[in-house]
CHARMM-style PDB file with segment names, atoms N, HN, CA, C and O in Angstrom:
ATOM      1  N   MET     1      16.423  19.333   5.007  1.00  0.00      PROA
ATOM      2  CA  MET     1      15.202  19.587   5.729  1.00  0.00      PROA
ATOM      3  C   MET     1      14.780  21.022   5.441  1.00  0.00      PROA
ATOM      4  O   MET     1      15.607  21.931   5.371  1.00  0.00      PROA
ATOM      5  N   ALA     2      13.509  21.196   5.282  1.00  0.00      PROA
ATOM      6  HN  ALA     2      12.837  20.458   5.339  1.00  0.00      PROA
ATOM      7  CA  ALA     2      12.966  22.523   5.023  1.00  0.00      PROA
ATOM      8  C   ALA     2      11.808  22.787   5.976  1.00  0.00      PROA
ATOM      9  O   ALA     2      11.010  21.894   6.261  1.00  0.00      PROA
ATOM     10  N   VAL     3      11.726  24.002   6.458  1.00  0.00      PROA
ATOM     11  HN  VAL     3      12.374  24.728   6.226  1.00  0.00      PROA
ATOM     12  CA  VAL     3      10.596  24.410   7.294  1.00  0.00      PROA
ATOM     13  C   VAL     3       9.456  24.790   6.365  1.00  0.00      PROA
ATOM     14  O   VAL     3       9.588  25.704   5.551  1.00  0.00      PROA
ATOM     15  N   LYS     4       8.346  24.092   6.486  1.00  0.00      PROA
ATOM     16  HN  LYS     4       8.239  23.349   7.147  1.00  0.00      PROA
ATOM     17  CA  LYS     4       7.195  24.344   5.622  1.00  0.00      PROA
ATOM     18  C   LYS     4       6.333  25.490   6.138  1.00  0.00      PROA
ATOM     19  O   LYS     4       5.961  26.382   5.376  1.00  0.00      PROA
ATOM     20  N   PHE     5       6.016  25.470   7.426  1.00  0.00      PROA
ATOM     21  HN  PHE     5       6.318  24.745   8.046  1.00  0.00      PROA
ATOM     22  CA  PHE     5       5.273  26.585   8.017  1.00  0.00      PROA
ATOM     23  C   PHE     5       5.331  26.484   9.531  1.00  0.00      PROA
ATOM     24  O   PHE     5       5.774  25.480  10.089  1.00  0.00      PROA
ATOM     25  N   GLU     6       4.869  27.557  10.191  1.00  0.00      PROA
ATOM     26  HN  GLU     6       4.509  28.373   9.738  1.00  0.00      PROA
ATOM     27  CA  GLU     6       4.878  27.655  11.649  1.00  0.00      PROA
ATOM     28  C   GLU     6       3.447  27.710  12.163  1.00  0.00      PROA
ATOM     29  O   GLU     6       2.616  28.447  11.632  1.00  0.00      PROA
ATOM     30  N   VAL     7       3.165  26.932  13.195  1.00  0.00      PROA
ATOM     31  HN  VAL     7       3.840  26.333  13.627  1.00  0.00      PROA
ATOM     32  CA  VAL     7       1.846  26.921  13.820  1.00  0.00      PROA
ATOM     33  C   VAL     7       2.042  26.977  15.333  1.00  0.00      PROA
ATOM     34  O   VAL     7       2.637  26.073  15.920  1.00  0.00      PROA
ATOM     35  N   ASN     8       1.548  28.028  15.952  1.00  0.00      PROA
ATOM     36  HN  ASN     8       1.065  28.762  15.475  1.00  0.00      PROA
ATOM     37  CA  ASN     8       1.624  28.164  17.416  1.00  0.00      PROA
ATOM     38  C   ASN     8       3.025  27.875  17.952  1.00  0.00      PROA
ATOM     39  O   ASN     8       3.193  27.090  18.885  1.00  0.00      PROA
ATOM     40  N   GLU     9       4.007  28.502  17.365  1.00  0.00      PROA
ATOM     41  HN  GLU     9       3.871  29.140  16.607  1.00  0.00      PROA
ATOM     42  CA  GLU     9       5.408  28.370  17.752  1.00  0.00      PROA
ATOM     43  C   GLU     9       5.971  26.962  17.549  1.00  0.00      PROA
ATOM     44  O   GLU     9       6.971  26.610  18.175  1.00  0.00      PROA
ATOM     45  N   LEU    10       5.366  26.168  16.707  1.00  0.00      PROA
ATOM     46  HN  LEU    10       4.554  26.454  16.198  1.00  0.00      PROA
ATOM     47  CA  LEU    10       5.928  24.890  16.278  1.00  0.00      PROA
ATOM     48  C   LEU    10       6.228  24.980  14.793  1.00  0.00      PROA
ATOM     49  O   LEU    10       5.456  25.561  14.029  1.00  0.00      PROA
ATOM     50  N   LEU    11       7.351  24.405  14.387  1.00  0.00      PROA
ATOM     51  HN  LEU    11       7.978  23.934  15.007  1.00  0.00      PROA
ATOM     52  CA  LEU    11       7.748  24.424  12.980  1.00  0.00      PROA
ATOM     53  C   LEU    11       7.464  23.068  12.362  1.00  0.00      PROA
ATOM     54  O   LEU    11       7.920  22.048  12.878  1.00  0.00      PROA
ATOM     55  N   LEU    12       6.721  23.040  11.269  1.00  0.00      PROA
ATOM     56  HN  LEU    12       6.350  23.869  10.850  1.00  0.00      PROA
ATOM     57  CA  LEU    12       6.505  21.802  10.537  1.00  0.00      PROA
ATOM     58  C   LEU    12       7.624  21.696   9.513  1.00  0.00      PROA
ATOM     59  O   LEU    12       7.746  22.531   8.617  1.00  0.00      PROA
ATOM     60  N   CYS    13       8.448  20.648   9.659  1.00  0.00      PROA
ATOM     61  HN  CYS    13       8.350  19.969  10.387  1.00  0.00      PROA
ATOM     62  CA  CYS    13       9.595  20.457   8.774  1.00  0.00      PROA
ATOM     63  C   CYS    13       9.370  19.219   7.909  1.00  0.00      PROA
ATOM     64  O   CYS    13       8.680  18.282   8.310  1.00  0.00      PROA
ATOM     65  N   ALA    14       9.958  19.232   6.729  1.00  0.00      PROA
ATOM     66  HN  ALA    14      10.519  19.994   6.403  1.00  0.00      PROA
ATOM     67  CA  ALA    14       9.846  18.094   5.814  1.00  0.00      PROA
ATOM     68  C   ALA    14      11.206  17.827   5.198  1.00  0.00      PROA
ATOM     69  O   ALA    14      11.990  18.752   4.981  1.00  0.00      PROA
ATOM     70  N   TRP    15      11.486  16.559   4.915  1.00  0.00      PROA
ATOM     71  HN  TRP    15      10.849  15.808   5.091  1.00  0.00      PROA
ATOM     72  CA  TRP    15      12.737  16.165   4.277  1.00  0.00      PROA
ATOM     73  C   TRP    15      12.535  14.815   3.611  1.00  0.00      PROA
ATOM     74  O   TRP    15      11.514  14.158   3.813  1.00  0.00      PROA
ATOM     75  N   ILE    16      13.499  14.414   2.829  1.00  0.00      PROA
ATOM     76  HN  ILE    16      14.329  14.948   2.665  1.00  0.00      PROA
ATOM     77  CA  ILE    16      13.477  13.109   2.157  1.00  0.00      PROA
ATOM     78  C   ILE    16      14.578  12.264   2.770  1.00  0.00      PROA
ATOM     79  O   ILE    16      15.735  12.684   2.804  1.00  0.00      PROA
ATOM     80  N   ASP    17      14.230  11.066   3.259  1.00  0.00      PROA
ATOM     81  HN  ASP    17      13.291  10.726   3.232  1.00  0.00      PROA
ATOM     82  CA  ASP    17      15.227  10.217   3.904  1.00  0.00      PROA
ATOM     83  C   ASP    17      16.047   9.454   2.860  1.00  0.00      PROA
ATOM     84  O   ASP    17      15.828   9.605   1.658  1.00  0.00      PROA
ATOM     85  N   ALA    18      16.980   8.643   3.323  1.00  0.00      PROA
ATOM     86  HN  ALA    18      17.158   8.521   4.300  1.00  0.00      PROA
ATOM     87  CA  ALA    18      17.895   7.928   2.436  1.00  0.00      PROA
ATOM     88  C   ALA    18      17.179   6.950   1.505  1.00  0.00      PROA
ATOM     89  O   ALA    18      17.691   6.631   0.433  1.00  0.00      PROA
ATOM     90  N   ALA    19      16.006   6.476   1.906  1.00  0.00      PROA
ATOM     91  HN  ALA    19      15.590   6.736   2.777  1.00  0.00      PROA
ATOM     92  CA  ALA    19      15.229   5.547   1.079  1.00  0.00      PROA
ATOM     93  C   ALA    19      14.324   6.267   0.093  1.00  0.00      PROA
ATOM     94  O   ALA    19      13.606   5.628  -0.676  1.00  0.00      PROA
ATOM     95  N   GLY    20      14.355   7.604   0.111  1.00  0.00      PROA
ATOM     96  HN  GLY    20      14.938   8.124   0.736  1.00  0.00      PROA
ATOM     97  CA  GLY    20      13.538   8.373  -0.821  1.00  0.00      PROA
ATOM     98  C   GLY    20      12.134   8.671  -0.336  1.00  0.00      PROA
ATOM     99  O   GLY    20      11.311   9.175  -1.100  1.00  0.00      PROA
ATOM    100  N   ARG    21      11.847   8.368   0.923  1.00  0.00      PROA
ATOM    101  HN  ARG    21      12.516   7.959   1.543  1.00  0.00      PROA
ATOM    102  CA  ARG    21      10.524   8.632   1.480  1.00  0.00      PROA
ATOM    103  C   ARG    21      10.460  10.041   2.051  1.00  0.00      PROA
ATOM    104  O   ARG    21      11.426  10.520   2.644  1.00  0.00      PROA
ATOM    105  N   THR    22       9.334  10.698   1.873  1.00  0.00      PROA
ATOM    106  HN  THR    22       8.549  10.309   1.391  1.00  0.00      PROA
ATOM    107  CA  THR    22       9.132  12.025   2.449  1.00  0.00      PROA
ATOM    108  C   THR    22       8.782  11.868   3.924  1.00  0.00      PROA
ATOM    109  O   THR    22       7.899  11.091   4.289  1.00  0.00      PROA
ATOM    110  N   ARG    23       9.483  12.612   4.756  1.00  0.00      PROA
ATOM    111  HN  ARG    23      10.200  13.243   4.459  1.00  0.00      PROA
ATOM    112  CA  ARG    23       9.255  12.591   6.202  1.00  0.00      PROA
ATOM    113  C   ARG    23       8.824  13.971   6.660  1.00  0.00      PROA
ATOM    114  O   ARG    23       9.223  14.979   6.075  1.00  0.00      PROA
ATOM    115  N   ARG    24       8.001  14.018   7.716  1.00  0.00      PROA
ATOM    116  HN  ARG    24       7.677  13.200   8.190  1.00  0.00      PROA
ATOM    117  CA  ARG    24       7.548  15.280   8.300  1.00  0.00      PROA
ATOM    118  C   ARG    24       7.599  15.156   9.813  1.00  0.00      PROA
ATOM    119  O   ARG    24       7.359  14.086  10.372  1.00  0.00      PROA
ATOM    120  N   GLN    25       7.916  16.262  10.463  1.00  0.00      PROA
ATOM    121  HN  GLN    25       8.111  17.131  10.008  1.00  0.00      PROA
ATOM    122  CA  GLN    25       7.972  16.281  11.924  1.00  0.00      PROA
ATOM    123  C   GLN    25       7.834  17.714  12.389  1.00  0.00      PROA
ATOM    124  O   GLN    25       8.238  18.640  11.685  1.00  0.00      PROA
ATOM    125  N   THR    26       7.267  17.906  13.569  1.00  0.00      PROA
ATOM    126  HN  THR    26       6.938  17.154  14.141  1.00  0.00      PROA
ATOM    127  CA  THR    26       7.201  19.251  14.141  1.00  0.00      PROA
ATOM    128  C   THR    26       8.315  19.403  15.173  1.00  0.00      PROA
ATOM    129  O   THR    26       8.648  18.465  15.896  1.00  0.00      PROA
ATOM    130  N   TYR    27       8.879  20.605  15.223  1.00  0.00      PROA
ATOM    131  HN  TYR    27       8.608  21.367  14.635  1.00  0.00      PROA
ATOM    132  CA  TYR    27       9.945  20.936  16.157  1.00  0.00      PROA
ATOM    133  C   TYR    27       9.678  22.307  16.744  1.00  0.00      PROA
ATOM    134  O   TYR    27       9.006  23.140  16.135  1.00  0.00      PROA
ATOM    135  N   SER    28      10.215  22.534  17.939  1.00  0.00      PROA
ATOM    136  HN  SER    28      10.761  21.858  18.434  1.00  0.00      PROA
ATOM    137  CA  SER    28      10.178  23.884  18.499  1.00  0.00      PROA
ATOM    138  C   SER    28      11.322  24.672  17.866  1.00  0.00      PROA
ATOM    139  O   SER    28      12.297  24.075  17.410  1.00  0.00      PROA
ATOM    140  N   PRO    29      11.224  25.983  17.830  1.00  0.00      PROA
ATOM    141  CA  PRO    29      12.304  26.790  17.246  1.00  0.00      PROA
ATOM    142  C   PRO    29      13.652  26.569  17.931  1.00  0.00      PROA
ATOM    143  O   PRO    29      14.694  26.751  17.301  1.00  0.00      PROA
ATOM    144  N   ASP    30      13.653  26.182  19.207  1.00  0.00      PROA
ATOM    145  HN  ASP    30      12.807  26.034  19.719  1.00  0.00      PROA
ATOM    146  CA  ASP    30      14.903  25.912  19.919  1.00  0.00      PROA
ATOM    147  C   ASP    30      15.614  24.668  19.409  1.00  0.00      PROA
ATOM    148  O   ASP    30      16.822  24.529  19.598  1.00  0.00      PROA
ATOM    149  N   GLN    31      14.889  23.768  18.769  1.00  0.00      PROA
ATOM    150  HN  GLN    31      13.907  23.881  18.616  1.00  0.00      PROA
ATOM    151  CA  GLN    31      15.466  22.522  18.284  1.00  0.00      PROA
ATOM    152  C   GLN    31      16.038  22.629  16.879  1.00  0.00      PROA
ATOM    153  O   GLN    31      16.682  21.694  16.405  1.00  0.00      PROA
ATOM    154  N   VAL    32      15.818  23.742  16.211  1.00  0.00      PROA
ATOM    155  HN  VAL    32      15.295  24.502  16.596  1.00  0.00      PROA
ATOM    156  CA  VAL    32      16.202  23.868  14.808  1.00  0.00      PROA
ATOM    157  C   VAL    32      17.216  25.000  14.643  1.00  0.00      PROA
ATOM    158  O   VAL    32      17.023  26.099  15.162  1.00  0.00      PROA
ATOM    159  N   ASP    33      18.284  24.721  13.923  1.00  0.00      PROA
ATOM    160  HN  ASP    33      18.440  23.828  13.501  1.00  0.00      PROA
ATOM    161  CA  ASP    33      19.248  25.748  13.542  1.00  0.00      PROA
ATOM    162  C   ASP    33      18.968  26.121  12.093  1.00  0.00      PROA
ATOM    163  O   ASP    33      19.088  25.283  11.198  1.00  0.00      PROA
ATOM    164  N   LEU    34      18.598  27.368  11.861  1.00  0.00      PROA
ATOM    165  HN  LEU    34      18.501  28.048  12.587  1.00  0.00      PROA
ATOM    166  CA  LEU    34      18.295  27.817  10.512  1.00  0.00      PROA
ATOM    167  C   LEU    34      19.572  28.247   9.810  1.00  0.00      PROA
ATOM    168  O   LEU    34      20.407  28.944  10.387  1.00  0.00      PROA
ATOM    169  N   VAL    35      19.717  27.824   8.555  1.00  0.00      PROA
ATOM    170  HN  VAL    35      19.039  27.258   8.086  1.00  0.00      PROA
ATOM    171  CA  VAL    35      20.860  28.231   7.736  1.00  0.00      PROA
ATOM    172  C   VAL    35      20.320  28.748   6.412  1.00  0.00      PROA
ATOM    173  O   VAL    35      19.240  28.357   5.970  1.00  0.00      PROA
ATOM    174  N   HSD    36      21.074  29.616   5.798  1.00  0.00      PROA
ATOM    175  HN  HSD    36      21.951  29.933   6.157  1.00  0.00      PROA
ATOM    176  CA  HSD    36      20.690  30.139   4.499  1.00  0.00      PROA
ATOM    177  C   HSD    36      21.261  29.252   3.407  1.00  0.00      PROA
ATOM    178  O   HSD    36      22.288  28.605   3.610  1.00  0.00      PROA
ATOM    179  N   SER    37      20.621  29.214   2.271  1.00  0.00      PROA
ATOM    180  HN  SER    37      19.787  29.740   2.106  1.00  0.00      PROA
ATOM    181  CA  SER    37      21.063  28.342   1.180  1.00  0.00      PROA
ATOM    182  C   SER    37      22.460  28.684   0.695  1.00  0.00      PROA
ATOM    183  O   SER    37      23.131  27.827   0.120  1.00  0.00      PROA
ATOM    184  N   ASP    38      22.925  29.927   0.911  1.00  0.00      PROA
ATOM    185  HN  ASP    38      22.380  30.624   1.378  1.00  0.00      PROA
ATOM    186  CA  ASP    38      24.286  30.298   0.506  1.00  0.00      PROA
ATOM    187  C   ASP    38      25.335  29.482   1.247  1.00  0.00      PROA
ATOM    188  O   ASP    38      26.398  29.195   0.697  1.00  0.00      PROA
ATOM    189  N   SER    39      25.046  29.106   2.489  1.00  0.00      PROA
ATOM    190  HN  SER    39      24.183  29.339   2.936  1.00  0.00      PROA
ATOM    191  CA  SER    39      26.018  28.349   3.265  1.00  0.00      PROA
ATOM    192  C   SER    39      26.011  26.864   2.913  1.00  0.00      PROA
ATOM    193  O   SER    39      26.813  26.104   3.454  1.00  0.00      PROA
ATOM    194  N   LEU    40      25.131  26.440   2.027  1.00  0.00      PROA
ATOM    195  HN  LEU    40      24.479  27.058   1.587  1.00  0.00      PROA
ATOM    196  CA  LEU    40      25.040  25.035   1.645  1.00  0.00      PROA
ATOM    197  C   LEU    40      25.615  24.767   0.259  1.00  0.00      PROA
ATOM    198  O   LEU    40      25.201  23.816  -0.405  1.00  0.00      PROA
ATOM    199  N   ILE    41      26.552  25.582  -0.183  1.00  0.00      PROA
ATOM    200  HN  ILE    41      26.888  26.354   0.356  1.00  0.00      PROA
ATOM    201  CA  ILE    41      27.119  25.392  -1.515  1.00  0.00      PROA
ATOM    202  C   ILE    41      27.773  24.022  -1.654  1.00  0.00      PROA
ATOM    203  O   ILE    41      27.732  23.428  -2.731  1.00  0.00      PROA
ATOM    204  N   TRP    42      28.374  23.514  -0.586  1.00  0.00      PROA
ATOM    205  HN  TRP    42      28.407  23.997   0.289  1.00  0.00      PROA
ATOM    206  CA  TRP    42      29.004  22.198  -0.645  1.00  0.00      PROA
ATOM    207  C   TRP    42      27.977  21.108  -0.929  1.00  0.00      PROA
ATOM    208  O   TRP    42      28.283  20.119  -1.594  1.00  0.00      PROA
ATOM    209  N   LEU    43      26.760  21.289  -0.426  1.00  0.00      PROA
ATOM    210  HN  LEU    43      26.511  22.093   0.115  1.00  0.00      PROA
ATOM    211  CA  LEU    43      25.710  20.310  -0.679  1.00  0.00      PROA
ATOM    212  C   LEU    43      25.296  20.322  -2.148  1.00  0.00      PROA
ATOM    213  O   LEU    43      25.050  19.269  -2.735  1.00  0.00      PROA
ATOM    214  N   LYS    44      25.220  21.503  -2.736  1.00  0.00      PROA
ATOM    215  HN  LYS    44      25.420  22.359  -2.260  1.00  0.00      PROA
ATOM    216  CA  LYS    44      24.890  21.603  -4.153  1.00  0.00      PROA
ATOM    217  C   LYS    44      25.955  20.922  -5.011  1.00  0.00      PROA
ATOM    218  O   LYS    44      25.641  20.246  -5.991  1.00  0.00      PROA
ATOM    219  N   VAL    45      27.219  21.111  -4.629  1.00  0.00      PROA
ATOM    220  HN  VAL    45      27.474  21.660  -3.833  1.00  0.00      PROA
ATOM    221  CA  VAL    45      28.319  20.469  -5.358  1.00  0.00      PROA
ATOM    222  C   VAL    45      28.227  18.953  -5.201  1.00  0.00      PROA
ATOM    223  O   VAL    45      28.375  18.218  -6.177  1.00  0.00      PROA
ATOM    224  N   PHE    46      27.984  18.487  -3.988  1.00  0.00      PROA
ATOM    225  HN  PHE    46      27.864  19.085  -3.195  1.00  0.00      PROA
ATOM    226  CA  PHE    46      27.851  17.056  -3.744  1.00  0.00      PROA
ATOM    227  C   PHE    46      26.719  16.447  -4.557  1.00  0.00      PROA
ATOM    228  O   PHE    46      26.884  15.377  -5.143  1.00  0.00      PROA
ATOM    229  N   LEU    47      25.582  17.110  -4.598  1.00  0.00      PROA
ATOM    230  HN  LEU    47      25.448  17.980  -4.122  1.00  0.00      PROA
ATOM    231  CA  LEU    47      24.442  16.583  -5.348  1.00  0.00      PROA
ATOM    232  C   LEU    47      24.734  16.516  -6.841  1.00  0.00      PROA
ATOM    233  O   LEU    47      24.339  15.566  -7.517  1.00  0.00      PROA
ATOM    234  N   ARG    48      25.421  17.517  -7.345  1.00  0.00      PROA
ATOM    235  HN  ARG    48      25.742  18.289  -6.796  1.00  0.00      PROA
ATOM    236  CA  ARG    48      25.768  17.498  -8.768  1.00  0.00      PROA
ATOM    237  C   ARG    48      26.738  16.361  -9.078  1.00  0.00      PROA
ATOM    238  O   ARG    48      26.557  15.650 -10.067  1.00  0.00      PROA
ATOM    239  N   LEU    49      27.758  16.181  -8.254  1.00  0.00      PROA
ATOM    240  HN  LEU    49      27.905  16.759  -7.451  1.00  0.00      PROA
ATOM    241  CA  LEU    49      28.723  15.103  -8.476  1.00  0.00      PROA
ATOM    242  C   LEU    49      28.092  13.735  -8.306  1.00  0.00      PROA
ATOM    243  O   LEU    49      28.387  12.817  -9.071  1.00  0.00      PROA
ATOM    244  N   SER    50      27.221  13.586  -7.306  1.00  0.00      PROA
ATOM    245  HN  SER    50      26.981  14.332  -6.685  1.00  0.00      PROA
ATOM    246  CA  SER    50      26.597  12.284  -7.071  1.00  0.00      PROA
ATOM    247  C   SER    50      25.602  11.920  -8.166  1.00  0.00      PROA
ATOM    248  O   SER    50      25.250  10.749  -8.309  1.00  0.00      PROA
ATOM    249  N   SER    51      25.146  12.890  -8.934  1.00  0.00      PROA
ATOM    250  HN  SER    51      25.432  13.841  -8.818  1.00  0.00      PROA
ATOM    251  CA  SER    51      24.258  12.555 -10.049  1.00  0.00      PROA
ATOM    252  C   SER    51      25.041  11.951 -11.212  1.00  0.00      PROA
ATOM    253  O   SER    51      24.464  11.310 -12.091  1.00  0.00      PROA
ATOM    254  N   ARG    52      26.356  12.159 -11.213  1.00  0.00      PROA
ATOM    255  HN  ARG    52      26.824  12.680 -10.500  1.00  0.00      PROA
ATOM    256  CA  ARG    52      27.202  11.616 -12.283  1.00  0.00      PROA
ATOM    257  C   ARG    52      27.904  10.338 -11.876  1.00  0.00      PROA
ATOM    258  O   ARG    52      28.106   9.454 -12.709  1.00  0.00      PROA
ATOM    259  N   TRP    53      28.284  10.221 -10.604  1.00  0.00      PROA
ATOM    260  HN  TRP    53      28.120  10.939  -9.928  1.00  0.00      PROA
ATOM    261  CA  TRP    53      29.017   9.054 -10.125  1.00  0.00      PROA
ATOM    262  C   TRP    53      28.359   8.496  -8.869  1.00  0.00      PROA
ATOM    263  O   TRP    53      27.811   9.256  -8.070  1.00  0.00      PROA
ATOM    264  N   PRO    54      28.405   7.186  -8.686  1.00  0.00      PROA
ATOM    265  CA  PRO    54      27.810   6.594  -7.475  1.00  0.00      PROA
ATOM    266  C   PRO    54      28.544   7.045  -6.223  1.00  0.00      PROA
ATOM    267  O   PRO    54      29.765   7.200  -6.236  1.00  0.00      PROA
ATOM    268  N   VAL    55      27.811   7.254  -5.157  1.00  0.00      PROA
ATOM    269  HN  VAL    55      26.819   7.128  -5.147  1.00  0.00      PROA
ATOM    270  CA  VAL    55      28.385   7.677  -3.890  1.00  0.00      PROA
ATOM    271  C   VAL    55      28.305   6.497  -2.927  1.00  0.00      PROA
ATOM    272  O   VAL    55      27.235   5.932  -2.699  1.00  0.00      PROA
ATOM    273  N   VAL    56      29.449   6.140  -2.372  1.00  0.00      PROA
ATOM    274  HN  VAL    56      30.318   6.598  -2.558  1.00  0.00      PROA
ATOM    275  CA  VAL    56      29.497   5.030  -1.430  1.00  0.00      PROA
ATOM    276  C   VAL    56      29.265   5.532  -0.010  1.00  0.00      PROA
ATOM    277  O   VAL    56      28.488   4.939   0.739  1.00  0.00      PROA
ATOM    278  N   ALA    57      29.930   6.616   0.361  1.00  0.00      PROA
ATOM    279  HN  ALA    57      30.561   7.097  -0.247  1.00  0.00      PROA
ATOM    280  CA  ALA    57      29.771   7.179   1.707  1.00  0.00      PROA
ATOM    281  C   ALA    57      30.043   8.670   1.645  1.00  0.00      PROA
ATOM    282  O   ALA    57      30.801   9.139   0.795  1.00  0.00      PROA
ATOM    283  N   ALA    58      29.433   9.397   2.534  1.00  0.00      PROA
ATOM    284  HN  ALA    58      28.817   9.015   3.224  1.00  0.00      PROA
ATOM    285  CA  ALA    58      29.662  10.825   2.630  1.00  0.00      PROA
ATOM    286  C   ALA    58      29.755  11.211   4.089  1.00  0.00      PROA
ATOM    287  O   ALA    58      29.041  10.658   4.925  1.00  0.00      PROA
ATOM    288  N   CYS    59      30.618  12.146   4.401  1.00  0.00      PROA
ATOM    289  HN  CYS    59      31.198  12.595   3.722  1.00  0.00      PROA
ATOM    290  CA  CYS    59      30.771  12.603   5.791  1.00  0.00      PROA
ATOM    291  C   CYS    59      30.341  14.045   5.881  1.00  0.00      PROA
ATOM    292  OT1 CYS    59      30.386  14.637   6.960  1.00  0.00      PROA
TER     293      CYS     59
END
C-alpha cells in the first residue's frame, strides 16, 4: 500500500489486491502505520523469489 496524497487530514492510499486489481481507500493518519522502504527488504526478497518460483502461501 502506498499513500498517494493527503487531503484535509485524510490519506488517499492505493494498492494492488491478490487478483491484480488496483484498490483505493481513504484513511485517517491514526489508521495508518508508515514504514520506510528500508524496513521492507524481506518483501523485495520475496518478490524476487516469487518471480522465479510459484508461491503457494506466504505468512
